[in-house]
C-alpha positions as CSV (number, residue, x, y, z in Angstrom):
1,X,-18.3,29.5,-18.0
2,X,-16.5,32.7,-19.0
3,X,-13.0,33.6,-18.3
4,X,-14.1,36.4,-16.0
5,X,-15.1,33.8,-13.4
6,X,-11.5,33.0,-12.8
7,X,-10.8,36.4,-11.4
8,X,-12.4,38.5,-8.6
9,X,-16.1,38.3,-8.3
10,X,-16.5,42.1,-8.6
11,X,-14.5,45.0,-10.2
12,X,-14.2,46.7,-6.9
13,X,-12.2,43.8,-5.5
14,X,-9.3,44.2,-8.0
15,X,-6.0,45.2,-6.3
16,X,-5.5,48.5,-8.1
17,X,-9.0,49.5,-7.0
18,X,-8.4,48.7,-3.4
19,X,-5.0,50.6,-3.6
20,X,-6.3,53.8,-5.1
21,X,-9.8,54.0,-3.7
22,X,-8.7,55.6,-0.4
23,X,-6.7,58.3,-2.2
24,X,-9.7,60.1,-3.7
25,X,-11.5,60.6,-0.3
26,X,-8.2,61.8,1.1
27,X,-7.7,64.4,-1.7
28,X,-11.2,65.6,-1.2
29,X,-10.5,65.9,2.5
30,X,-7.5,67.9,1.8
31,X,-9.4,70.3,-0.5
32,X,-12.3,70.8,2.0
33,X,-10.1,71.2,5.1
34,X,-7.5,73.6,3.8
35,X,-7.7,77.2,2.7
36,X,-7.1,77.3,-1.1
37,X,-5.2,80.5,-0.6
38,X,-2.5,78.9,1.7
39,X,-0.4,76.9,-0.6
40,X,1.9,75.4,2.1
41,X,-0.9,73.8,3.9
42,X,-2.6,72.6,0.8
43,X,0.7,71.1,-0.6
44,X,1.3,69.3,2.7
45,X,-2.3,67.8,2.7
46,X,-2.1,66.7,-1.0
47,X,1.3,65.2,-0.4
48,X,-0.2,63.1,2.4
49,X,-3.0,62.0,0.2
50,X,-0.7,61.0,-2.7
51,X,1.6,59.1,-0.3
52,X,-1.2,56.7,0.4
53,X,-0.5,55.1,-3.0
54,X,2.7,53.6,-1.4
55,X,1.3,52.8,2.0
56,X,1.5,48.9,1.4
57,X,5.2,48.9,0.4
58,X,6.4,51.5,2.8
59,X,3.8,51.9,5.6
60,X,6.0,53.7,8.2
61,X,7.5,56.4,5.9
62,X,4.1,57.1,4.4
63,X,2.7,57.5,7.9
64,X,5.5,60.1,8.6
65,X,4.7,62.0,5.3
66,X,1.1,62.4,6.4
67,X,1.9,63.9,9.8
68,X,2.7,67.5,8.4
69,X,-0.7,67.5,6.6
70,X,-2.4,66.5,9.8
71,X,-0.7,69.3,11.9
72,X,-0.7,72.2,9.5
73,X,-3.4,71.3,7.1
74,X,-6.0,69.9,9.5
75,X,-6.7,66.8,7.5
76,X,-7.5,63.5,9.4
77,X,-8.4,60.9,6.7
78,X,-4.9,60.3,5.2
79,X,-3.1,60.0,8.6
80,X,-5.7,57.6,9.9
81,X,-5.5,55.4,6.9
82,X,-1.7,55.4,7.0
83,X,-1.8,54.5,10.7
84,X,-4.3,51.7,10.0
85,X,-2.0,50.2,7.4
86,X,1.0,50.3,9.9
87,X,-1.2,48.6,12.5
88,X,-2.4,46.0,10.0
89,X,1.1,45.2,8.6
90,X,3.7,46.0,11.3
91,X,4.6,43.4,13.8
92,X,7.0,45.5,15.9
93,X,4.8,46.9,18.6
94,X,7.2,49.9,19.6
95,X,7.1,51.2,16.0
96,X,3.3,51.0,16.1
97,X,3.1,52.7,19.4
98,X,5.4,55.5,18.3
99,X,3.3,56.1,15.2
100,X,0.2,56.2,17.3
101,X,1.7,58.8,19.6
102,X,2.9,60.9,16.8
103,X,-0.5,60.9,15.2
104,X,-2.1,61.9,18.5
105,X,0.5,64.7,19.1
106,X,0.1,66.0,15.5
107,X,-3.7,66.2,16.0
108,X,-3.5,67.7,19.5
109,X,-0.7,70.3,19.2
110,X,-1.7,73.5,17.5
111,X,0.3,75.0,14.6
112,X,2.0,77.3,15.0
113,X,2.7,76.1,18.5
114,X,2.2,78.8,21.2
115,X,1.6,76.8,24.3
116,X,-1.4,74.9,25.6
117,X,-3.9,76.2,28.1
118,X,-5.5,73.3,30.0
119,X,-9.2,73.8,30.2
120,X,-12.3,71.9,29.3
121,X,-11.8,72.5,25.5
122,X,-8.2,71.3,25.7
123,X,-9.3,68.1,27.6
124,X,-11.8,67.4,24.9
125,X,-9.2,68.0,22.2
126,X,-6.8,65.6,23.9
127,X,-9.5,62.9,24.1
128,X,-10.4,63.4,20.4
129,X,-6.7,63.1,19.5
130,X,-6.4,59.9,21.4
131,X,-9.5,58.5,19.7
132,X,-8.1,59.6,16.3
133,X,-5.0,57.5,16.9
134,X,-6.7,54.6,18.8
135,X,-9.4,53.8,16.3
136,X,-7.1,52.9,13.3
137,X,-4.7,51.1,15.6
138,X,-7.5,48.9,17.0
139,X,-8.9,48.2,13.5
140,X,-5.5,47.4,12.1
141,X,-4.6,45.0,14.9
142,X,-8.0,43.3,14.4
143,X,-7.3,42.8,10.7
144,X,-3.8,41.6,11.4
145,X,-5.0,39.1,14.0
146,X,-7.7,37.9,11.6
147,X,-5.0,37.3,8.9
148,X,-2.8,35.5,11.3
149,X,-5.7,33.3,12.4
150,X,-6.7,32.5,8.8
151,X,-3.1,31.6,8.0
152,X,-2.9,29.3,11.1
153,X,-6.2,27.7,10.2
154,X,-4.9,27.1,6.6
155,X,-1.8,25.5,8.0
156,X,-3.8,23.4,10.4
157,X,-6.0,22.3,7.6
158,X,-3.1,21.3,5.4
159,X,-1.5,19.5,8.3
160,X,-4.6,17.5,8.9
161,X,-4.8,16.7,5.2
162,X,-1.2,15.5,5.3
163,X,-1.9,13.4,8.4
164,X,-4.9,11.8,6.7
165,X,-2.8,11.0,3.7
166,X,-0.1,9.4,5.8
167,X,-2.8,7.4,7.8
168,X,-4.4,6.3,4.6
169,X,-0.9,5.2,3.2
170,X,-0.2,3.4,6.6
171,X,-3.5,1.6,6.5
172,X,-2.9,0.7,2.8
173,X,0.6,-0.5,3.5
174,X,-0.7,-2.7,6.3
175,X,-3.5,-4.1,4.3
176,X,-1.1,-4.9,1.5
177,X,1.3,-6.6,4.0
178,X,-1.6,-8.7,5.4
179,X,-2.7,-9.7,1.9
180,X,0.8,-10.6,1.0
181,X,1.1,-12.9,4.1
182,X,-2.3,-14.5,3.2
183,X,-1.2,-15.0,-0.4
184,X,2.1,-16.5,0.7
185,X,0.4,-18.9,3.1
186,X,-2.1,-20.0,0.5
187,X,0.2,-20.3,-2.5
188,X,3.0,-22.0,-0.5
189,X,0.6,-24.6,1.0
190,X,-1.1,-25.5,-2.1
191,X,2.0,-25.5,-4.4
192,X,3.7,-27.9,-2.0
193,X,0.8,-30.2,-2.2
194,X,0.8,-29.9,-6.0
195,X,4.6,-30.7,-6.0
196,X,3.9,-33.8,-3.9
197,X,1.3,-35.0,-6.2
198,X,3.4,-34.3,-9.2
199,X,6.2,-36.5,-7.7
200,X,3.7,-39.2,-7.2
201,X,2.5,-38.9,-10.7
202,X,6.1,-39.3,-11.9
203,X,6.6,-42.4,-9.8
204,X,3.3,-44.0,-11.0
205,X,3.6,-43.0,-14.6
206,X,3.6,-46.8,-15.5
207,X,0.1,-47.2,-13.8
208,X,-2.5,-45.4,-15.9
209,X,-5.2,-45.6,-13.2
210,X,-2.9,-44.2,-10.5
211,X,-1.5,-41.6,-12.9
212,X,-5.0,-40.4,-13.7
213,X,-5.9,-40.2,-10.0
214,X,-2.8,-38.1,-9.3
215,X,-3.6,-35.8,-12.2
216,X,-7.1,-35.4,-10.9
217,X,-5.7,-34.5,-7.4
218,X,-3.4,-31.9,-9.0
219,X,-6.2,-30.4,-10.9
220,X,-8.3,-30.2,-7.7
221,X,-5.4,-28.6,-5.8
222,X,-4.9,-26.1,-8.6
223,X,-8.5,-25.1,-8.7
224,X,-8.5,-24.8,-4.8
225,X,-5.5,-22.5,-5.0
226,X,-7.2,-20.3,-7.6
227,X,-10.3,-20.2,-5.5
228,X,-8.4,-19.1,-2.4
229,X,-6.6,-16.4,-4.2
230,X,-9.9,-15.2,-5.6
231,X,-11.2,-15.1,-2.1
232,X,-8.3,-13.1,-0.9
233,X,-8.7,-10.6,-3.8
234,X,-12.4,-10.4,-2.8
235,X,-11.4,-9.4,0.7
236,X,-9.2,-6.6,-0.7
237,X,-12.0,-5.4,-2.9
238,X,-14.5,-5.5,0.0
239,X,-12.0,-3.4,2.0
240,X,-11.8,-0.9,-0.9
241,X,-15.6,-0.5,-0.6
242,X,-16.9,-1.8,-3.9
243,X,-20.2,-2.9,-2.2
244,X,-19.3,-6.7,-2.1
245,X,-19.6,-8.5,1.2
246,X,-16.5,-9.9,2.9
247,X,-15.3,-13.3,1.7
248,X,-15.3,-16.0,4.5
249,X,-11.8,-16.7,5.8
250,X,-10.5,-20.0,7.1
251,X,-11.1,-20.7,10.9
252,X,-10.4,-23.5,13.3
253,X,-13.3,-25.4,11.9
254,X,-11.3,-25.9,8.8
255,X,-8.3,-27.4,10.5
256,X,-9.3,-31.0,10.2
257,X,-9.6,-30.7,6.5
258,X,-6.3,-28.9,6.3
259,X,-4.5,-31.7,8.2
260,X,-6.2,-34.4,6.3
261,X,-5.2,-33.0,3.0
262,X,-1.7,-32.1,4.0
263,X,-0.2,-35.5,2.9
264,X,1.6,-35.8,6.2
265,X,1.4,-38.2,9.1
266,X,-0.3,-35.6,11.3
267,X,-2.4,-35.8,14.3
268,X,-4.7,-33.1,15.7
269,X,-5.0,-32.9,19.5
270,X,-7.3,-30.2,20.9
271,X,-9.0,-30.0,24.2
272,X,-12.0,-28.0,23.1
273,X,-12.6,-29.2,19.6
274,X,-12.5,-27.1,16.4
275,X,-16.2,-25.9,16.5
276,X,-15.7,-23.5,19.3
277,X,-15.8,-19.8,18.1
278,X,-13.0,-17.5,19.0
279,X,-12.5,-13.9,17.7
280,X,-12.2,-14.2,13.9
281,X,-8.6,-12.7,13.6
282,X,-7.4,-15.1,16.3
283,X,-8.9,-18.2,14.5
284,X,-7.5,-17.1,11.2
285,X,-4.0,-16.5,12.7
286,X,-4.1,-19.9,14.4
287,X,-5.1,-21.6,11.1
288,X,-2.4,-19.8,9.1
289,X,0.2,-20.8,11.7
290,X,-0.6,-24.5,11.3
291,X,-0.8,-24.1,7.6
292,X,2.6,-22.6,7.3
293,X,4.1,-25.0,9.7
294,X,2.7,-28.0,7.6
295,X,4.1,-26.4,4.4
296,X,7.6,-26.1,6.0
297,X,7.5,-29.6,7.2
298,X,6.7,-30.9,3.7
299,X,9.5,-29.0,2.3
300,X,12.2,-29.6,4.9
301,X,11.2,-32.8,6.8
302,X,9.1,-35.0,4.5
303,X,7.9,-38.3,6.0
304,X,8.2,-36.9,9.5
305,X,5.4,-37.4,12.1
306,X,3.5,-34.3,13.1
307,X,1.5,-33.3,16.2
308,X,-0.7,-30.3,16.1
309,X,-2.0,-29.3,19.5
310,X,-4.4,-26.6,20.5
311,X,-4.9,-25.4,24.1
312,X,-6.5,-22.4,25.8
313,X,-5.6,-20.9,29.2
314,X,-4.7,-17.6,30.8
315,X,-6.9,-15.7,28.2
316,X,-4.8,-17.1,25.4
317,X,-5.1,-19.7,22.6
318,X,-1.9,-21.7,22.4
319,X,-1.1,-23.4,19.0
320,X,1.8,-25.8,18.7
321,X,3.0,-27.7,15.8
322,X,5.8,-30.2,16.4
323,X,7.5,-32.6,13.9
324,X,10.2,-35.1,14.2
325,X,13.1,-35.6,11.9
326,X,12.7,-36.4,8.2
327,X,12.1,-40.0,7.2
328,X,15.2,-41.8,6.1
329,X,15.8,-41.5,2.4
330,X,13.0,-39.0,1.9
331,X,13.9,-36.2,-0.5
332,X,12.9,-32.7,0.5
333,X,10.8,-30.7,-1.9
334,X,12.9,-28.4,-4.0
335,X,10.7,-25.3,-3.8
336,X,12.0,-21.8,-3.6
337,X,11.9,-20.3,0.0
338,X,12.6,-16.6,0.9
339,X,12.2,-17.2,4.7
340,X,9.2,-14.8,4.8
341,X,6.7,-17.4,6.0
342,X,7.8,-17.4,9.6
343,X,8.3,-13.7,9.6
344,X,4.8,-13.2,8.5
345,X,3.4,-15.5,11.2
346,X,5.5,-13.5,13.8
347,X,4.2,-10.2,12.5
348,X,0.7,-11.6,12.5
349,X,0.9,-12.8,16.2
350,X,2.5,-9.4,17.3
351,X,-0.3,-7.4,15.7
352,X,-2.8,-9.3,17.8
353,X,-0.7,-8.9,20.9
354,X,0.7,-12.4,20.9
355,X,4.0,-14.2,20.4
356,X,5.6,-16.9,18.1
357,X,8.4,-19.2,19.1
358,X,10.3,-21.4,16.6
359,X,13.1,-23.7,17.5
360,X,14.7,-27.1,16.8
361,X,13.9,-29.9,19.1
362,X,16.4,-32.4,20.8
363,X,15.2,-35.3,18.5
364,X,16.1,-33.3,15.4
365,X,12.6,-32.1,14.7
366,X,11.1,-28.6,14.8
367,X,8.6,-26.7,16.9
368,X,6.3,-23.8,16.0
369,X,4.5,-22.4,18.9
370,X,2.1,-19.4,18.9
371,X,0.4,-17.7,21.8
372,X,-2.6,-15.6,20.8
373,X,-4.7,-13.4,23.2
374,X,-8.4,-14.3,23.0
375,X,-9.1,-10.5,23.0
376,X,-6.7,-9.3,20.3
377,X,-5.3,-5.8,20.6
378,X,-5.7,-5.0,16.9
379,X,-8.5,-6.4,15.0
380,X,-9.7,-3.6,12.7
381,X,-7.0,-4.1,10.1
382,X,-7.3,-7.9,10.2
């Protein structure tokens, strides 16, 4: 591609051509309209034509310079071009109206002025003068309006582009926060199980068979953790549109396995079983609520009894995880905790239009209770 393609498509679209092109017809108009033997009239007409070179920088003064040529030299092209420029660039309507009236008067009044006899010819001359002033004004206002509309359309386009960028950033931020919550739940749960098995391995180090079993369990939990992280990354890639299908996420049907493998004395109590299908975001939120609660119990109340209860009513799914105090002499897991787990659960419930309650119980235990609507208010981003 040549360098010429970067500029205007045609030579006549160059700025200097557009500026000087009207001057040549105006000079020709001056030479044809005026008597070559009358230098004052010809000078006024040529001055009006030359002044057009400055019409874009000083449109109103240029218009005033063309008026003498219009009245004494009988030209019409230079004043009409100057008035058109004023109409296309001047936003002050009184200035434009004054310029139009001056052009009409200069066209109508004879030179030298010796009075006006109103007859049919005079009326036609008045109409011609008004049309001479009205035509460039109408065309100039049309061009000015077109420029304003183009400018506003460009602003609107840029505004819509900015809004789309902000929306994309908001969606991306929400997706990142959701993925962070998922990863926190998965990693915290599995790492706590690995920590328990590591403690068991330390206690049973003198029993080779038991140590081998604990090591096998640790390996299985590690593989499971990596697999769940891989699934979460797969979800993110599917959301990014790489053509892969969505990876299945945990549902209520996975709760029995979660509770059985938690290493806690936990009981699942549900009035409808775990095979009933609720909306997928609701089931996943319920599963993550139980998972995070069990993780916290292993960290802060080891050896306690746990009751997981699921109920439905009033168009909501109620999830309750209640544990008693830690067993006497049990050592809590020394795992890092930033306090983001419960915050993430609360945000998850609020996004679905539900609520989350956490509090200590009278017997020294803890209660985590979530109420999730069966028709979530926001499911697209889940």
